[in-house]
MDAnalysis code that builds the backbone (N, CA, C; Angstrom):
import MDAnalysis as mda
import numpy as np

u = mda.Universe.empty(558, n_residues=186, atom_resindex=np.repeat(np.arange(186), 3), trajectory=True)
u.add_TopologyAttr("name", ["N", "CA", "C"] * 186)
u.add_TopologyAttr("resid", np.arange(1, 187))
u.add_TopologyAttr("resname", ["MET", "SER", "ARG", "PHE", "GLY", "ILE", "ILE", "ASP", "THR", "PRO", "ILE", "ALA", "GLY", "LEU", "LYS", "ILE", "VAL", "GLU", "ARG", "SER", "ARG", "GLN", "SER", "ASP", "GLU", "ARG", "GLY", "PHE", "PHE", "SER", "ARG", "VAL", "PHE", "CYS", "THR", "GLY", "ASP", "LEU", "ARG", "GLU", "ALA", "GLY", "TRP", "SER", "LYS", "PRO", "VAL", "ALA", "GLN", "VAL", "ASN", "GLN", "THR", "LEU", "THR", "ARG", "ARG", "PRO", "GLY", "ALA", "VAL", "ARG", "GLY", "LEU", "HIS", "PHE", "GLN", "LEU", "PRO", "PRO", "HIS", "ALA", "GLU", "MET", "LYS", "LEU", "VAL", "ASN", "CYS", "ILE", "ARG", "GLY", "ALA", "VAL", "PHE", "ASP", "VAL", "ALA", "VAL", "ASP", "LEU", "ARG", "ARG", "GLY", "SER", "PRO", "THR", "PHE", "LEU", "LYS", "TRP", "PHE", "GLY", "THR", "GLU", "LEU", "SER", "MET", "ASP", "ASN", "GLY", "ARG", "ALA", "LEU", "LEU", "ILE", "PRO", "GLU", "GLY", "PHE", "ALA", "HIS", "GLY", "PHE", "GLN", "VAL", "LEU", "ALA", "ALA", "ASP", "SER", "GLU", "LEU", "MET", "TYR", "PHE", "HIS", "SER", "THR", "ALA", "TYR", "HIS", "ALA", "ALA", "SER", "GLU", "SER", "ALA", "VAL", "HIS", "VAL", "GLU", "ASP", "PRO", "ARG", "VAL", "GLY", "ILE", "ALA", "TRP", "PRO", "ARG", "PRO", "ILE", "ALA", "GLU", "LEU", "SER", "ALA", "ARG", "ASP", "SER", "ALA", "HIS", "SER", "PRO", "LEU", "SER", "PRO", "SER", "PHE", "ASP", "GLY", "ILE", "ALA", "LEU"])
u.atoms.positions = np.array([
    [178.903, -16.253, 96.644],
    [179.654, -17.492, 96.771],
    [180.996, -17.202, 97.436],
    [181.326, -17.943, 98.476],
    [182.567, -17.734, 99.217],
    [183.770, -18.218, 98.417],
    [184.849, -17.477, 98.529],
    [186.103, -17.885, 97.907],
    [187.000, -18.596, 98.912],
    [186.430, -18.903, 100.077],
    [187.185, -19.566, 101.124],
    [186.496, -20.861, 101.511],
    [187.301, -21.871, 101.828],
    [186.782, -23.056, 102.482],
    [187.021, -22.881, 103.971],
    [186.018, -23.120, 104.783],
    [186.129, -22.951, 106.231],
    [186.119, -24.338, 106.859],
    [187.158, -24.637, 107.648],
    [187.299, -25.953, 108.285],
    [187.306, -25.756, 109.799],
    [186.411, -26.436, 110.484],
    [186.402, -26.399, 111.947],
    [187.600, -27.152, 112.494],
    [188.093, -26.708, 113.632],
    [189.138, -27.426, 114.360],
    [188.491, -28.057, 115.595],
    [189.229, -28.821, 116.380],
    [188.654, -29.394, 117.597],
    [188.334, -28.352, 118.687],
    [188.725, -27.087, 118.468],
    [188.482, -26.031, 119.451],
    [187.436, -25.078, 118.875],
    [186.327, -24.916, 119.579],
    [185.217, -24.080, 119.101],
    [185.692, -22.669, 118.774],
    [185.290, -22.202, 117.604],
    [185.607, -20.844, 117.174],
    [186.904, -20.711, 116.400],
    [187.816, -21.633, 116.566],
    [189.106, -21.611, 115.874],
    [188.931, -22.310, 114.527],
    [189.260, -21.602, 113.433],
    [188.969, -22.122, 112.101],
    [190.199, -22.087, 111.202],
    [190.283, -23.079, 110.338],
    [191.240, -23.046, 109.237],
    [190.498, -22.479, 108.036],
    [191.139, -21.550, 107.366],
    [190.559, -20.931, 106.180],
    [191.411, -21.337, 104.988],
    [190.780, -21.954, 104.003],
    [191.485, -22.338, 102.783],
    [191.086, -21.382, 101.669],
    [192.083, -20.704, 101.126],
    [191.844, -19.750, 100.041],
    [191.841, -20.475, 98.704],
    [190.951, -20.057, 97.825],
    [190.994, -20.589, 96.467],
    [191.928, -19.710, 95.644],
    [192.503, -20.303, 94.632],
    [193.427, -19.589, 93.753],
    [192.968, -19.714, 92.321],
    [193.128, -18.629, 91.596],
    [192.935, -18.639, 90.159],
    [194.327, -18.587, 89.558],
    [194.721, -19.660, 88.893],
    [196.087, -19.783, 88.389],
    [196.121, -19.798, 86.873],
    [197.209, -19.300, 86.334],
    [197.505, -19.438, 84.923],
    [199.024, -19.414, 84.765],
    [199.503, -19.298, 83.537],
    [200.951, -19.369, 83.292],
    [201.726, -18.247, 83.973],
    [201.064, -17.160, 84.348],
    [201.743, -16.036, 85.016],
    [201.927, -16.249, 86.506],
    [201.108, -17.120, 87.093],
    [201.127, -17.316, 88.544],
    [199.712, -17.522, 89.049],
    [199.318, -16.805, 90.121],
    [197.977, -16.982, 90.655],
    [197.466, -15.685, 91.272],
    [196.143, -15.651, 91.473],
    [195.455, -14.610, 92.221],
    [194.720, -15.301, 93.348],
    [194.800, -14.740, 94.559],
    [194.098, -15.304, 95.703],
    [193.616, -14.171, 96.591],
    [192.367, -14.224, 96.977],
    [191.828, -13.249, 97.920],
    [192.311, -13.638, 99.316],
    [192.951, -12.710, 100.000],
    [193.521, -12.982, 101.321],
    [192.530, -12.659, 102.427],
    [191.723, -11.617, 102.247],
    [190.764, -11.225, 103.273],
    [189.540, -10.630, 102.618],
    [188.358, -11.060, 103.063],
    [187.097, -10.478, 102.627],
    [186.111, -10.630, 103.777],
    [185.693, -9.507, 104.348],
    [184.799, -9.556, 105.505],
    [183.550, -10.367, 105.199],
    [182.956, -10.149, 104.038],
    [181.738, -10.880, 103.696],
    [181.947, -12.380, 103.658],
    [183.021, -12.816, 103.021],
    [183.296, -14.250, 102.923],
    [183.685, -14.857, 104.268],
    [184.340, -14.078, 105.115],
    [184.809, -14.622, 106.402],
    [183.773, -14.516, 107.515],
    [182.674, -13.828, 107.250],
    [181.625, -13.698, 108.274],
    [181.134, -15.073, 108.720],
    [181.005, -16.002, 107.774],
    [180.533, -17.353, 108.130],
    [181.517, -18.080, 109.045],
    [182.778, -17.656, 109.063],
    [183.778, -18.273, 109.940],
    [183.837, -17.583, 111.301],
    [183.124, -16.455, 111.449],
    [183.094, -15.792, 112.740],
    [183.721, -14.408, 112.772],
    [184.278, -13.945, 111.646],
    [184.873, -12.602, 111.638],
    [183.735, -11.594, 111.513],
    [183.586, -10.732, 112.515],
    [182.457, -9.801, 112.510],
    [182.867, -8.350, 112.705],
    [184.144, -8.068, 112.752],
    [184.628, -6.720, 113.047],
    [185.443, -6.180, 111.885],
    [185.636, -4.858, 111.852],
    [186.522, -4.318, 110.820],
    [187.977, -4.691, 111.110],
    [188.809, -4.639, 110.092],
    [190.240, -4.845, 110.287],
    [190.813, -3.542, 110.844],
    [191.475, -3.630, 111.987],
    [192.042, -2.452, 112.634],
    [193.540, -2.313, 112.372],
    [194.191, -3.419, 112.064],
    [195.640, -3.391, 111.883],
    [196.062, -4.602, 111.062],
    [197.091, -4.427, 110.228],
    [197.678, -5.525, 109.466],
    [199.171, -5.504, 109.740],
    [199.720, -6.654, 110.149],
    [201.147, -6.771, 110.442],
    [201.770, -7.836, 109.554],
    [203.062, -7.684, 109.327],
    [203.825, -8.661, 108.555],
    [205.074, -9.016, 109.357],
    [205.410, -10.310, 109.380],
    [206.645, -10.746, 110.032],
    [207.490, -11.531, 109.031],
    [208.783, -11.444, 109.209],
    [209.747, -12.271, 108.495],
    [210.591, -12.949, 109.564],
    [210.687, -14.248, 109.502],
    [211.539, -14.997, 110.419],
    [212.463, -15.841, 109.566],
    [213.749, -15.667, 109.758],
    [214.749, -16.239, 108.852],
    [215.095, -17.696, 109.126],
    [215.185, -18.082, 110.390],
    [215.784, -19.366, 110.714],
    [214.763, -20.461, 111.022],
    [214.805, -21.594, 110.311],
    [213.932, -22.720, 110.659],
    [214.172, -23.151, 112.109],
    [213.091, -23.477, 112.783],
    [213.156, -23.861, 114.191],
    [212.893, -22.702, 115.135],
    [212.998, -21.459, 114.643],
    [212.710, -20.291, 115.483],
    [211.232, -20.286, 115.852],
    [210.944, -19.829, 117.071],
    [209.565, -19.734, 117.550],
    [209.286, -18.293, 117.958],
    [208.096, -17.822, 117.609],
    [207.590, -16.524, 118.069],
    [206.285, -16.779, 118.810],
    [206.108, -16.080, 119.942],
    [204.828, -16.206, 120.657],
    [205.038, -16.580, 122.101],
    [204.028, -16.904, 122.700],
    [202.600, -17.018, 122.436],
    [201.926, -15.741, 122.940],
    [201.519, -14.863, 122.060],
    [201.052, -13.536, 122.405],
    [199.531, -13.424, 122.341],
    [199.004, -12.505, 123.163],
    [197.584, -12.161, 123.119],
    [197.391, -10.803, 123.773],
    [196.196, -10.231, 123.576],
    [195.834, -8.973, 124.228],
    [194.646, -9.231, 125.141],
    [194.687, -8.583, 126.299],
    [193.621, -8.718, 127.282],
    [192.447, -7.804, 126.942],
    [191.229, -8.172, 127.372],
    [190.081, -7.294, 127.189],
    [190.329, -5.963, 127.921],
    [189.824, -4.885, 127.435],
    [188.875, -4.750, 126.338],
    [189.543, -4.677, 124.962],
    [190.807, -5.004, 124.876],
    [191.540, -4.941, 123.611],
    [191.819, -6.325, 123.032],
    [191.079, -7.335, 123.498],
    [191.234, -8.684, 122.945],
    [190.965, -8.623, 121.444],
    [191.671, -9.461, 120.691],
    [191.602, -9.354, 119.244],
    [191.372, -10.691, 118.571],
    [190.705, -10.623, 117.419],
    [190.668, -11.743, 116.491],
    [191.851, -11.548, 115.560],
    [192.395, -12.648, 115.059],
    [193.488, -12.584, 114.084],
    [193.191, -13.546, 112.945],
    [193.551, -13.132, 111.762],
    [193.595, -14.034, 110.617],
    [195.052, -14.068, 110.194],
    [195.691, -15.236, 110.342],
    [197.121, -15.380, 110.103],
    [197.334, -16.121, 108.794],
    [198.062, -15.486, 107.873],
    [198.353, -16.032, 106.551],
    [199.856, -16.161, 106.380],
    [200.321, -17.257, 105.799],
    [201.730, -17.409, 105.444],
    [201.861, -17.025, 103.973],
    [202.645, -15.995, 103.699],
    [202.770, -15.519, 102.319],
    [204.087, -15.928, 101.669],
    [204.997, -16.504, 102.472],
    [206.236, -17.084, 101.924],
    [206.753, -18.095, 102.922],
    [207.230, -19.235, 102.421],
    [207.786, -20.260, 103.300],
    [206.714, -21.123, 103.931],
    [206.971, -21.560, 105.189],
    [206.040, -22.432, 105.905],
    [206.275, -22.306, 107.402],
    [205.173, -22.378, 108.160],
    [205.244, -22.328, 109.622],
    [204.282, -23.344, 110.216],
    [204.550, -23.727, 111.453],
    [203.615, -24.486, 112.265],
    [202.953, -23.451, 113.157],
    [201.689, -23.130, 112.877],
    [200.977, -22.061, 113.549],
    [200.122, -22.642, 114.668],
    [200.166, -22.000, 115.850],
    [199.535, -22.546, 117.047],
    [198.640, -21.506, 117.703],
    [197.462, -21.949, 118.148],
    [196.567, -21.126, 118.959],
    [196.229, -21.899, 120.225],
    [196.224, -21.187, 121.362],
    [195.939, -21.790, 122.669],
    [194.683, -21.133, 123.236],
    [193.710, -21.944, 123.610],
    [192.447, -21.448, 124.160],
    [192.657, -20.995, 125.606],
    [192.493, -19.694, 125.839],
    [192.632, -19.119, 127.185],
    [191.301, -18.599, 127.716],
    [190.212, -18.937, 127.060],
    [188.900, -18.414, 127.451],
    [188.410, -19.079, 128.741],
    [188.118, -18.238, 129.724],
    [187.600, -18.733, 131.002],
    [186.295, -19.494, 130.756],
    [186.198, -20.675, 131.330],
    [184.986, -21.482, 131.222],
    [184.882, -22.305, 129.946],
    [185.830, -22.178, 129.044],
    [185.774, -22.940, 127.803],
    [186.037, -24.422, 128.082],
    [185.306, -25.326, 127.435],
    [185.575, -26.760, 127.619],
    [186.947, -27.173, 127.082],
    [187.564, -26.317, 126.266],
    [188.897, -26.620, 125.733],
    [189.954, -25.657, 126.311],
    [189.681, -25.121, 127.498],
    [190.619, -24.226, 128.175],
    [192.011, -24.866, 128.259],
    [193.024, -24.133, 127.839],
    [194.440, -24.516, 127.801],
    [194.762, -25.592, 126.752],
    [193.809, -25.939, 125.922],
    [194.106, -26.847, 124.809],
    [194.682, -26.020, 123.672],
    [195.530, -26.652, 122.888],
    [196.134, -25.964, 121.749],
    [195.840, -26.722, 120.478],
    [195.917, -25.992, 119.392],
    [195.770, -26.577, 118.070],
    [196.853, -25.987, 117.195],
    [197.512, -26.831, 116.408],
    [198.537, -26.368, 115.492],
    [198.307, -26.931, 114.107],
    [198.671, -26.150, 113.108],
    [198.549, -26.579, 111.719],
    [199.626, -25.901, 110.889],
    [199.997, -26.545, 109.805],
    [200.984, -25.934, 108.920],
    [200.300, -24.918, 108.019],
    [200.867, -23.729, 107.993],
    [200.468, -22.696, 107.048],
    [201.654, -22.486, 106.125],
    [201.378, -22.408, 104.838],
    [202.467, -22.183, 103.892],
    [201.952, -21.390, 102.699],
    [202.873, -20.820, 101.984],
    [202.510, -20.148, 100.746],
    [201.904, -21.168, 99.786],
    [202.435, -22.384, 99.793],
    [201.962, -23.413, 98.872],
    [200.552, -23.908, 99.195],
    [200.231, -24.110, 100.491],
    [198.915, -24.672, 100.796],
    [197.818, -23.608, 100.896],
    [198.178, -22.325, 100.962],
    [197.186, -21.256, 100.941],
    [196.237, -21.242, 102.114],
    [196.619, -21.891, 103.207],
    [195.764, -21.919, 104.392],
    [196.051, -20.720, 105.290],
    [195.041, -20.338, 106.061],
    [195.177, -19.318, 107.088],
    [194.515, -19.860, 108.352],
    [194.831, -19.259, 109.491],
    [194.194, -19.641, 110.742],
    [193.429, -18.435, 111.259],
    [192.127, -18.612, 111.493],
    [191.278, -17.575, 112.061],
    [191.182, -17.836, 113.556],
    [191.755, -16.912, 114.321],
    [191.904, -17.086, 115.768],
    [190.966, -16.114, 116.478],
    [190.011, -16.613, 117.250],
    [189.086, -15.727, 117.942],
    [189.725, -15.021, 119.139],
    [188.998, -14.080, 119.694],
    [189.429, -13.418, 120.927],
    [189.582, -14.467, 122.022],
    [190.539, -14.233, 122.923],
    [190.735, -15.142, 124.042],
    [191.711, -16.268, 123.783],
    [192.475, -16.172, 122.711],
    [193.478, -17.181, 122.370],
    [194.860, -16.539, 122.359],
    [195.867, -17.301, 122.765],
    [197.263, -16.916, 122.553],
    [197.693, -17.507, 121.215],
    [198.630, -16.825, 120.557],
    [199.074, -17.261, 119.236],
    [200.588, -17.250, 119.144],
    [201.132, -18.257, 118.469],
    [202.558, -18.316, 118.185],
    [202.806, -19.241, 117.004],
    [204.054, -19.308, 116.589],
    [204.378, -20.179, 115.466],
    [205.843, -20.574, 115.497],
    [206.135, -21.705, 114.836],
    [207.504, -22.159, 114.624],
    [207.768, -22.193, 113.125],
    [208.913, -21.667, 112.742],
    [209.282, -21.582, 111.331],
    [209.771, -22.948, 110.842],
    [209.222, -23.378, 109.712],
    [209.598, -24.661, 109.118],
    [210.485, -24.496, 107.893],
    [210.480, -23.306, 107.288],
    [211.288, -23.036, 106.092],
    [211.963, -21.679, 106.262],
    [213.194, -21.573, 105.792],
    [213.947, -20.319, 105.916],
    [213.178, -19.156, 105.293],
    [213.339, -18.005, 105.899],
    [212.764, -16.754, 105.394],
    [211.252, -16.837, 105.209],
    [210.574, -17.302, 106.242],
    [209.111, -17.397, 106.193],
    [208.486, -16.070, 106.607],
    [207.432, -15.691, 105.872],
    [206.732, -14.443, 106.147],
    [205.263, -14.717, 106.442],
    [204.766, -14.022, 107.462],
    [203.348, -14.088, 107.800],
    [202.743, -12.701, 107.644],
    [201.466, -12.675, 107.302],
    [200.688, -11.453, 107.301],
    [199.485, -11.703, 108.197],
    [199.296, -10.830, 109.199],
    [198.216, -10.957, 110.170],
    [197.211, -9.826, 109.972],
    [195.944, -10.150, 110.014],
    [194.873, -9.163, 110.054],
    [194.318, -9.187, 111.472],
    [194.236, -8.013, 112.114],
    [193.790, -7.908, 113.505],
    [192.494, -7.111, 113.588],
    [191.599, -7.526, 114.462],
    [190.346, -6.800, 114.660],
    [190.508, -5.609, 115.600],
    [191.616, -5.568, 116.328],
    [191.891, -4.491, 117.276],
    [193.342, -4.076, 117.112],
    [193.592, -2.793, 117.183],
    [194.964, -2.302, 117.089],
    [195.758, -2.695, 118.331],
    [197.055, -2.788, 118.172],
    [197.942, -3.120, 119.283],
    [197.780, -2.101, 120.403],
    [197.700, -2.604, 121.632],
    [197.560, -1.773, 122.823],
    [198.557, -2.306, 123.846],
    [199.666, -1.590, 124.015],
    [200.797, -2.076, 124.819],
    [200.395, -2.486, 126.233],
    [199.536, -1.722, 126.876],
    [199.160, -2.041, 128.267],
    [198.308, -3.303, 128.358],
    [197.737, -3.754, 127.239],
    [196.898, -4.954, 127.231],
    [197.624, -6.189, 126.737],
    [198.887, -6.028, 126.354],
    [199.655, -7.150, 125.833],
    [199.996, -8.142, 126.942],
    [199.914, -9.413, 126.595],
    [200.314, -10.466, 127.521],
    [200.816, -11.647, 126.700],
    [201.331, -12.646, 127.393],
    [201.899, -13.789, 126.689],
    [201.979, -14.997, 127.615],
    [202.138, -16.142, 126.975],
    [202.368, -17.420, 127.644],
    [203.699, -17.939, 127.121],
    [204.529, -18.480, 127.988],
    [205.809, -19.025, 127.535],
    [205.565, -20.192, 126.577],
    [206.353, -20.260, 125.519],
    [206.152, -21.278, 124.475],
    [206.378, -22.710, 124.972],
    [207.048, -22.852, 126.096],
    [207.267, -24.189, 126.670],
    [206.522, -24.363, 127.993],
    [205.416, -23.648, 128.156],
    [204.627, -23.745, 129.383],
    [204.138, -25.186, 129.558],
    [204.465, -25.810, 130.700],
    [204.057, -27.205, 130.899],
    [202.547, -27.386, 131.036],
    [201.807, -26.351, 131.440],
    [200.344, -26.478, 131.529],
    [199.711, -26.575, 130.143],
    [200.387, -26.031, 129.153],
    [199.871, -26.057, 127.784],
    [200.445, -27.257, 127.030],
    [201.751, -27.469, 127.123],
    [202.381, -28.663, 126.557],
    [202.371, -28.752, 125.043],
    [202.714, -27.673, 124.367],
    [202.739, -27.702, 122.903],
    [203.837, -28.648, 122.419],
    [203.492, -29.496, 121.476],
    [204.454, -30.409, 120.838],
    [204.965, -29.723, 119.574],
    [205.978, -28.880, 119.717],
    [206.558, -28.212, 118.560],
    [207.174, -29.261, 117.651],
    [207.035, -29.130, 116.336],
    [207.519, -30.172, 115.434],
    [209.035, -30.296, 115.382],
    [209.751, -29.245, 115.777],
    [211.216, -29.259, 115.785],
    [211.712, -28.737, 117.121],
    [212.948, -29.062, 117.475],
    [213.524, -28.411, 118.658],
    [213.515, -26.895, 118.432],
    [213.307, -26.149, 119.497],
    [213.304, -24.690, 119.380],
    [214.733, -24.222, 119.169],
    [214.994, -23.661, 117.995],
    [216.341, -23.253, 117.615],
    [216.630, -21.814, 118.005],
    [215.592, -21.010, 118.138],
    [215.782, -19.596, 118.429],
    [214.510, -19.052, 119.055],
    [214.686, -18.243, 120.100],
    [213.587, -17.604, 120.805],
    [214.091, -16.237, 121.239],
    [213.367, -15.186, 120.963],
    [213.836, -13.846, 121.321],
    [213.975, -13.708, 122.835],
    [214.765, -12.738, 123.252],
    [214.915, -12.466, 124.686],
    [213.556, -12.124, 125.287],
    [212.763, -11.370, 124.540],
    [211.424, -10.988, 125.016],
    [210.553, -12.220, 125.229],
    [210.509, -13.133, 124.231],
    [209.673, -14.323, 124.364],
    [210.231, -15.301, 125.396],
    [211.542, -15.354, 125.545],
    [212.154, -16.208, 126.575],
    [211.769, -15.759, 127.977],
    [211.521, -14.462, 128.136],
    [211.211, -13.898, 129.456],
    [209.757, -14.111, 129.872],
    [208.898, -14.570, 128.961],
    [207.498, -14.797, 129.334],
    [207.441, -15.899, 130.387],
    [206.618, -15.694, 131.373],
    [206.463, -16.668, 132.457],
    [205.469, -17.753, 132.074],
    [205.632, -18.928, 132.649],
    [204.568, -19.927, 132.514],
    [203.312, -19.405, 133.238],
    [202.175, -19.942, 132.889],
    [200.942, -19.562, 133.561],
    [201.002, -19.961, 135.027],
    [200.499, -19.116, 135.879],
    [200.472, -19.454, 137.309],
    [199.414, -20.541, 137.527],
    [199.577, -21.344, 138.573],
    [198.577, -22.379, 138.857],
    [197.176, -21.797, 139.074],
    [197.094, -20.542, 139.477],
    [195.785, -19.933, 139.737],
    [195.138, -19.322, 138.496],
    [195.863, -19.301, 137.362],
    [195.303, -18.722, 136.145],
    [194.088, -19.540, 135.720],
    [192.925, -18.881, 135.639],
    [191.708, -19.603, 135.272],
    [191.088, -19.054, 133.991],
    [191.865, -18.315, 133.235],
    [191.404, -17.881, 131.935],
    [191.076, -16.419, 131.822],
    [190.758, -16.028, 130.599],
    [190.418, -14.655, 130.268],
    [188.902, -14.549, 130.185],
    [188.344, -13.611, 130.935],
    [186.898, -13.359, 130.856],
    [186.653, -12.397, 129.711],
    [185.903, -12.838, 128.729],
    [185.620, -11.991, 127.560],
    [184.284, -11.287, 127.692],
])
């Protein structure tokens, strides 16, 4: 029996994962990752890397990052403190939802995660001070395969819920997609 609820999004392969919690007067227990339970959502690889981020200021944006093949990665993004507006952008060549984005609130309170398949860019905007995310990756970071899309790329047109209050120099330097960009071949 799965301890996760799997919710389809309007973009094929991109899933919201709802964790169940066992609560009592001490707090709660929640399974964050289980390959067997997540297989039905599309996770089929071992976890190669786990990262944690802390972002202090509401309105700050991180992203939109991805890795190119052969180092393309699946991610399971969990908010373990605070709240974020988490976004995935479909960059898969030939996809009917190419350049479409989907965003959802992830928070410690709602226990949701976003399962992001290979071929997507990922980013988020902080909604609560001192928000922390924990990411599970199917592939380890590979610097030469790293790429990104600017968070305000007009071809993507993300409607961030708040004005962007902070963006790192690195993320500010990401270029918009060129008009000739036709996606990532997986």
